[in-house]
Backbone as a printed PyTorch tensor [residue, N CA C, xyz], in Angstrom:
tensor([[[-39.9090, -15.7260, -30.6430],
         [-39.7870, -15.2860, -29.2740],
         [-39.6100, -13.7520, -29.2030]],

        [[-38.6140, -13.2770, -30.0040],
         [-38.3730, -11.8250, -30.0090],
         [-39.6510, -11.0330, -30.3600]],

        [[-40.3720, -11.5840, -31.4990],
         [-41.5940, -10.9510, -31.8800],
         [-42.5670, -10.8670, -30.7500]],

        [[-42.8560, -11.9840, -30.0260],
         [-43.8190, -11.9470, -28.9730],
         [-43.4260, -10.9490, -27.8170]],

        [[-42.0850, -10.9090, -27.4980],
         [-41.6180, -10.0440, -26.4690],
         [-41.7750,  -8.6470, -26.8510]],

        [[-41.6070,  -8.2890, -28.1290],
         [-41.7260,  -6.9450, -28.6500],
         [-43.2210,  -6.5170, -28.4790]],

        [[-44.0970,  -7.3400, -28.8780],
         [-45.5040,  -7.0160, -28.7030],
         [-46.0090,  -6.8560, -27.3580]],

        [[-45.5280,  -7.7020, -26.4350],
         [-46.0310,  -7.6740, -25.0050],
         [-45.3950,  -6.5210, -24.2500]],

        [[-44.0560,  -6.2390, -24.4800],
         [-43.3940,  -5.1920, -23.7510],
         [-43.1000,  -3.9500, -24.5510]],

        [[-43.5970,  -3.8580, -25.7440],
         [-43.3490,  -2.6760, -26.6990],
         [-41.8670,  -2.3340, -26.6750]],

        [[-41.0130,  -3.2830, -26.7840],
         [-39.5430,  -3.1420, -26.6940],
         [-39.0910,  -3.3280, -28.1930]],

        [[-37.8250,  -2.9210, -28.4550],
         [-37.3240,  -3.0690, -29.8330],
         [-36.3420,  -4.1160, -29.9810]],

        [[-36.6030,  -5.3730, -29.7000],
         [-35.6730,  -6.4100, -29.9360],
         [-35.5910,  -6.8350, -31.4020]],

        [[-36.6030,  -6.6420, -32.1620],
         [-36.6610,  -6.8350, -33.5580],
         [-36.0860,  -5.7010, -34.2760]],

        [[-35.2150,  -6.0660, -35.2820],
         [-34.5630,  -4.9790, -36.0560],
         [-33.2720,  -4.4760, -35.3130]],

        [[-32.7500,  -3.4620, -35.9040],
         [-31.5200,  -2.8240, -35.3070],
         [-31.6260,  -1.3190, -35.5820]],

        [[-30.8130,  -0.4660, -34.9520],
         [-30.7360,   0.8590, -35.2830],
         [-30.5650,   1.2340, -36.7070]],

        [[-29.9110,   0.3600, -37.5110],
         [-29.6630,   0.6720, -38.8500],
         [-30.6540,  -0.0220, -39.8570]],

        [[-31.4100,  -0.9540, -39.2930],
         [-32.4550,  -1.6730, -40.1440],
         [-33.7810,  -1.8220, -39.5780]],

        [[-34.7630,  -1.9620, -40.4040],
         [-36.0430,  -2.2300, -39.8960],
         [-36.2290,  -3.6220, -39.4970]],

        [[-37.3380,  -4.0610, -38.8840],
         [-37.4470,  -5.4400, -38.3670],
         [-37.5640,  -6.4140, -39.6120]],

        [[-38.1340,  -5.9790, -40.7630],
         [-38.2940,  -6.7900, -41.9150],
         [-36.9040,  -7.0470, -42.4840]],

        [[-36.1190,  -6.0080, -42.6670],
         [-34.7700,  -6.2190, -43.1490],
         [-33.9200,  -7.0420, -42.2850]],

        [[-34.0350,  -6.8340, -41.0350],
         [-33.2800,  -7.6560, -40.0210],
         [-33.5980,  -9.1400, -40.1860]],

        [[-34.8440,  -9.4530, -40.2790],
         [-35.4090, -10.7730, -40.4450],
         [-34.9710, -11.3900, -41.6850]],

        [[-34.9780, -10.5200, -42.7900],
         [-34.5580, -11.0510, -44.1740],
         [-33.1040, -11.4830, -44.1110]],

        [[-32.2730, -10.6400, -43.5840],
         [-30.8140, -10.9050, -43.4180],
         [-30.6020, -12.1080, -42.5260]],

        [[-31.3810, -12.3440, -41.5150],
         [-31.3060, -13.5120, -40.6910],
         [-31.6120, -14.7900, -41.5510]],

        [[-32.5510, -14.7370, -42.3820],
         [-32.9590, -15.8500, -43.1630],
         [-31.8650, -16.1450, -44.2360]],

        [[-31.3330, -15.0310, -44.8100],
         [-30.2270, -15.2340, -45.8280],
         [-28.9730, -15.8700, -45.2280]],

        [[-28.6560, -15.4660, -44.0600],
         [-27.5000, -16.0240, -43.2790],
         [-27.8380, -17.4760, -42.9360]],

        [[-28.9630, -17.8030, -42.4530],
         [-29.3450, -19.1640, -42.1430],
         [-29.2280, -20.0400, -43.3830]],

        [[-29.7250, -19.5630, -44.5640],
         [-29.6810, -20.3400, -45.7810],
         [-28.2150, -20.6360, -46.1550]],

        [[-27.2820, -19.4990, -46.2000],
         [-26.0300, -19.7560, -46.5010],
         [-25.2600, -20.7000, -45.6040]],

        [[-25.5850, -20.5990, -44.2430],
         [-25.0350, -21.5480, -43.2670],
         [-25.4360, -22.9220, -43.5230]],

        [[-26.6940, -23.1390, -43.8840],
         [-27.2230, -24.4720, -44.3300],
         [-26.5220, -25.1180, -45.4680]],

        [[-26.2680, -24.2190, -46.4930],
         [-25.5230, -24.6600, -47.6980],
         [-24.1640, -25.1270, -47.3120]],

        [[-23.4150, -24.2630, -46.5520],
         [-22.0270, -24.5490, -46.0550],
         [-22.0540, -25.8540, -45.3510]],

        [[-23.0210, -26.1080, -44.4740],
         [-23.0350, -27.2520, -43.5980],
         [-23.3160, -28.4510, -44.4330]],

        [[-24.1820, -28.3500, -45.5500],
         [-24.4910, -29.4850, -46.4190],
         [-23.2810, -29.8300, -47.2040]],

        [[-22.5800, -28.8600, -47.7240],
         [-21.4320, -29.1410, -48.5970],
         [-20.3280, -29.8530, -47.7590]],

        [[-20.0700, -29.2760, -46.5470],
         [-18.9100, -29.8970, -45.7510],
         [-19.4810, -31.3900, -45.2380]],

        [[-20.6710, -31.3970, -44.8760],
         [-21.1830, -32.7290, -44.4320],
         [-21.0600, -33.8120, -45.5360]],

        [[-21.4860, -33.3440, -46.7520],
         [-21.4240, -34.3500, -47.8970],
         [-19.9560, -34.6660, -48.1610]],

        [[-19.0210, -33.6870, -48.1090],
         [-17.6560, -34.0530, -48.4000],
         [-17.1140, -34.9440, -47.2660]],

        [[-17.4530, -34.6790, -46.0960],
         [-17.0620, -35.5020, -44.9580],
         [-17.4420, -36.9450, -45.1590]],

        [[-18.7070, -37.1920, -45.4880],
         [-19.2060, -38.5080, -45.6530],
         [-18.5910, -39.1540, -46.8570]],

        [[-18.3700, -38.3820, -47.8850],
         [-17.8360, -38.9430, -49.1660],
         [-16.3530, -39.3390, -49.0100]],

        [[-15.5460, -38.5450, -48.2330],
         [-14.0850, -38.7610, -48.3220],
         [-13.5940, -39.2230, -47.0040]],

        [[-14.3310, -39.3980, -45.8940],
         [-13.8610, -39.8620, -44.5940],
         [-13.7480, -41.3910, -44.5900]],

        [[-12.9390, -42.0010, -43.7520],
         [-12.9760, -43.3880, -43.6100],
         [-14.0750, -43.8240, -42.7040]],

        [[-14.4950, -45.0150, -42.8010],
         [-15.6610, -45.5140, -42.1300],
         [-15.3920, -45.4810, -40.6310]],

        [[-14.1310, -45.7400, -40.1610],
         [-13.7430, -45.6770, -38.7560],
         [-13.9830, -44.2980, -38.1700]],

        [[-13.7160, -43.2880, -38.9420],
         [-13.9380, -41.9140, -38.5690],
         [-15.4200, -41.6720, -38.3290]],

        [[-16.1980, -42.1420, -39.2450],
         [-17.6570, -41.9590, -39.0320],
         [-18.1340, -42.7050, -37.8600]],

        [[-17.6660, -43.9740, -37.5470],
         [-18.1250, -44.6690, -36.3800],
         [-17.7550, -43.8740, -35.1040]],

        [[-16.5110, -43.3340, -35.0620],
         [-16.0360, -42.6020, -33.9030],
         [-17.0020, -41.3630, -33.7430]],

        [[-17.2860, -40.6530, -34.7970],
         [-18.1880, -39.5330, -34.7230],
         [-19.5970, -39.9290, -34.2320]],

        [[-20.0910, -41.1290, -34.7070],
         [-21.4140, -41.6070, -34.2610],
         [-21.3790, -41.9310, -32.7530]],

        [[-20.2680, -42.5500, -32.2420],
         [-20.2060, -42.7990, -30.8730],
         [-20.1110, -41.5520, -30.0240]],

        [[-19.3970, -40.5230, -30.5340],
         [-19.3490, -39.2380, -29.8480],
         [-20.7020, -38.6270, -29.7680]],

        [[-21.4700, -38.5970, -30.9050],
         [-22.8100, -37.9130, -30.8570],
         [-23.7710, -38.7540, -30.0040]],

        [[-23.6290, -40.0350, -29.9680],
         [-24.4890, -40.8420, -29.0570],
         [-24.2820, -40.5290, -27.6530]],

        [[-22.8730, -40.3750, -27.3290],
         [-22.5440, -40.0550, -25.9370],
         [-23.0320, -38.6930, -25.5150]],

        [[-22.9160, -37.7680, -26.4760],
         [-23.3360, -36.3430, -26.1150],
         [-24.8230, -36.2120, -25.9540]],

        [[-25.6160, -36.8360, -26.8610],
         [-27.0480, -36.6960, -26.8280],
         [-27.7290, -37.6880, -25.9950]],

        [[-27.0510, -38.7500, -25.6620],
         [-27.7160, -39.7760, -24.8510],
         [-28.7040, -40.6640, -25.6470]],

        [[-28.9100, -40.4030, -26.8790],
         [-29.8440, -41.0820, -27.7260],
         [-29.0640, -41.6190, -28.9720]],

        [[-29.2510, -42.8120, -29.2580],
         [-28.6970, -43.3580, -30.5590],
         [-29.3560, -42.8140, -31.7850]],

        [[-28.4950, -42.2580, -32.6400],
         [-29.0170, -41.7040, -33.9820],
         [-29.2340, -42.7660, -34.8780]],

        [[-29.8970, -42.5270, -36.0450],
         [-30.0480, -43.5120, -37.0230],
         [-28.6130, -43.6900, -37.6500]],

        [[-28.3380, -44.9820, -37.8410],
         [-27.0390, -45.2580, -38.3630],
         [-27.0540, -45.2980, -39.8710]],

        [[-26.1200, -44.6480, -40.4230],
         [-25.9420, -44.5710, -41.8440],
         [-24.5670, -45.1990, -42.3500]],

        [[-24.5060, -46.1400, -43.1690],
         [-23.2390, -46.6280, -43.7270],
         [-22.5150, -47.5150, -42.8340]]])
């Protein structure tokens, strides 16, 4: 979205004053990757060490928030 807006309006949403657009995008991807790893580790630990009743409560909460039943695991 930022890329399209930059091209249409010739604005500088991509990048920052200290970085070029490529560097900014690369740091975004690195941070996204690290966040995914952290989420995967904590999610795995939660599933491994939580009690089944906690998972059911979490499932009910997510179903209530999204309005759609998720696939049930365990």
